[in-house]
N, C-alpha and C positions, 0 to 999 in steps of 0.2 A: 178646307180640304185643298191640298196642293194640286195644281194643274200641270206641274212640271212633267215634261215628257222627254227629258234628255238624260242619257246615260253615258258614262265615260268608260271606255274599254281601252286600256293602254294609252290613255291620254287623248283618244279620239272620240269626238262627240257623236253619239248615235242618236239620231232623231227618230221619234216614234210617232206613228199615226195616232191622232187624237179624235175621238168621237164624242161630242158634247152629250151629256146624259142628264136625266132627271127622273122624277117619280111621276107616274100617271100621265106621261106624255103619249101622244098618238103614235102608234107604230105604223111604219110604211114598209110594205113588202116590195116585190121586185118590179111591179108595174108602175114606174114613175111616169106620171102623165106628161110632164114637160119633155122628157126624153122621148117618149113614145110618139109625140107630135112629129118628130123628124125621122122616124123609122122607115117610112115608105120612100123617102128621097134623101137619103143621108148625105151624099156628096153634094148634090145640088143645094141643099139647105146649108151645109157647112160653108161652101164657097160664097153663097149669098150673104150669110150672116157675118162672116169674118170680114169680107170686103166692105160691107156697109159700115160695120163698126170702125174700121180703119179710116174710111172717108169721113166719118163723123168726128174724127180726132185729128184732122189736118193741123199741121204746124205752120208751114210756110205755104201760103195760098198761091205763090208764084211757081211752085214746083209740084210735080205729081206725087201722090202717095204711092208707095211701092208695097206690094204684098207678095211674099214668097212662100211657096209650099215645097217642102223638102222631106223626103222619107228615107229612113235608114233602119237597118236591123242592128239592134244593140243587145248586149248580154243582159239576161234577166237580173243579174246582180246589180244593175244600175237602178233598179227599183228599190228604194230604201225600205227597210223594216218589213220585208216580205214575211219574216218569221212570225210576226204578230198575227197576220192573217191566217197562216197555217196552223199555229198552235192555239190561238185564242178566239179571234174574231169569227172565222168561218165555223168552227165547232159550236160556238154560242149561237150563231145565227141558225145553224142546222136544228138545234134544240128548240129555238124559239118558233121556228116555222116548220115543225116536224109534220104537220098535216097539210102543208101547202106544196103541192107537186111542182108548180112553177118555180117557187123559191128554191126547192131542193135541186132542180135541174140547173138553175142559175148558179147555185153554190158549187155544184159539181164542175160546171164549166169554168168558173172562176178559179177553183183550186187547180184544175188541169193547166190553165194558162200559166199559173205561178210555178208550175213544175217544169216548164219548158226551158231550154237552154238559152234561147234568144227570143226577142220580142220586137215587133215593129213599132216605131215611133214616127209620127208625122209632126214635123216642126213647122209652125206657121208664124211668120215674122212680118211686122210692118215697119216702114221707115217714112221719115218726114211726118211723124205723128208725135203727139205730146207725151205719150206714155200714159200709164194709169195714175192719175192724181188721186188724192185720198178719197174723194167722194165717188170717183169711178171705181176705185179698188173695192170699196165697201159694197157698191152696187153689184159688181161682178162676182165677188168672192163670198160675201156674207149675207146678201139679201135676195129674196125671191119675189118675183112679180113686180120688179121696178127696174128701170134703166135710166141712168143719168146721161143725158146728151148735152152737147155744147150749146145747142139752141133748140127751140121748140119745133123747128121745121125738120129736124133730123129724123130719119126713118127709124121706126121701131121704138116704142115707148113703154112697153109692158115687160121687158126683160125676159121674154120667152126665148129669144134667139140664142142666149148664152148657154142653153142646154144642147145646142147642135153638136159641139165637139164631143160631148159625153155619149151621144148616140153613135158616134163613129169609133168608140173605144170598147174593146172586149171587156176591159176592166172597169168601164165607166169611170176612168181616171184621167185627169188633166192637170198638168203643171203650168203655172204662169210665171213669166219673167217680165219685169218692166224696168226701164231706165228713164229717169226724168232729166229735165234740163239742168237742174242743180247737181247732177251727178248721183243722186240717190238711186240705189238699186234695191229691189226686193223681189222675192219669189216665194211660191207656196204650191203645194200639191193639194188637189181636191178629188175626192172620190164620192160618187153618188151610189153608195152601197145599199144595204137594207138595214132596217132597225134590228136590234137584238137585245135580249135580256142579259144583264150583267149579274155576276154572283152576289153582288151587294143588294139586289132587289131593285136597282135602278134600271132604266131602259136607255140604251144608247140610240141616238137618232141615226138615220141612215146616211147622213153626210159626214165624211171624215176629212181631216186636214193633216198635212204634214208640213210644219213650219219650224220656226226657231223654238217656240214654246206654245203648245196648244194651237190657237188660231193666229198667233203672232207670226208674221212672215219672216223668213230668213233675209238678212240684210246683205245678200250677195246673189250673184247669178247662179243658176243651174244650167247645165249644157247637154247632158246625156251624150257627150262626145261630139256634138255639133260645134261649129264655130261660135265663139262668144260674141256678145253684142257690144259694139263700141259707140253707138249713137242712140239718141232717144227713141223710144218706141216700146213695143210689147212683143213677146214671144209666147206662143201657145204650143205646148207639147201634148199631143194626143197619144197616150200610152196604150199599146195594144191596138193600134190602128187596124180596123177590121175589114178593110177593102182590098180587092184584088189588084192586079197590075194594070187594069184599065182605068184606074181612078183619075189619072191625069186627063184623059179624053173627056170624061164626064164633067170634071171641074171646068175645063176650057169651055164646054158648052154652056154651063151655068153662068160663068163669068160673062160670056158674050151676050147671053140672053138678058142678063140683069144690069150690066154695066157698060154696054156698047157706047152709049153717049159719053159717059165719063172717060172711057178710053180714047174715043175720038177727040174729045176736047182736052186731052192730055192732062187729065186730073187723076188718072189711075194707071198704074203699070202693074201687071201681074206676072210673076215668074213661076 
């Protein structure tokens, strides 16, 4: 069975969201335990987890790691393959979870977000870091319950923190960009949706990917209209950022509470 998810319209490559599927797999509804862990303190958790991950990926120990947070409003058309959600994925999920009130409310909310003209995106970027090498990429994108760190003393070893960006997204959708020292670039979109039954009798898992082909990443940067990356490191795009205009103040507080020593010792700069 082909996993190809690319279509050509007028010579333009259209990438499609891909949800791995199978027979008799466990279905997951809207209450994702890893995401719910961060619901009560979304911004504090996001700032803490992101900055710690960046510190764990130091490149030059003689210079500080820099982490920047930048929000902007972009056109909803920047979200690739929205039509698949509208025409196929959401209707199938509605049918699958027809007796689950929470799932139906989630799907209503999801559909309404996709109807909007614009959507907020938070871009988080780090500098003076190594970027996501292969084992780090697999840990972040493809695996659950594991985190690959540079050494055993690095904070966070169970991989729970990588769910924090999804908790801050109305669509539970995050895109990743990374650039390595050898110049390699790759990017992918991930959404923590819900499982749904397919017409062929198979069940699609709740995690979907938008890459070059199925889970294979795109070998180029994505930007959503932000400035592109020119040096090693990683960008995280939180699509449908769900926080109000006070988000900066909350994040400043979290950064100071968790990383004051690193900032004082000139190991971390946060913009």
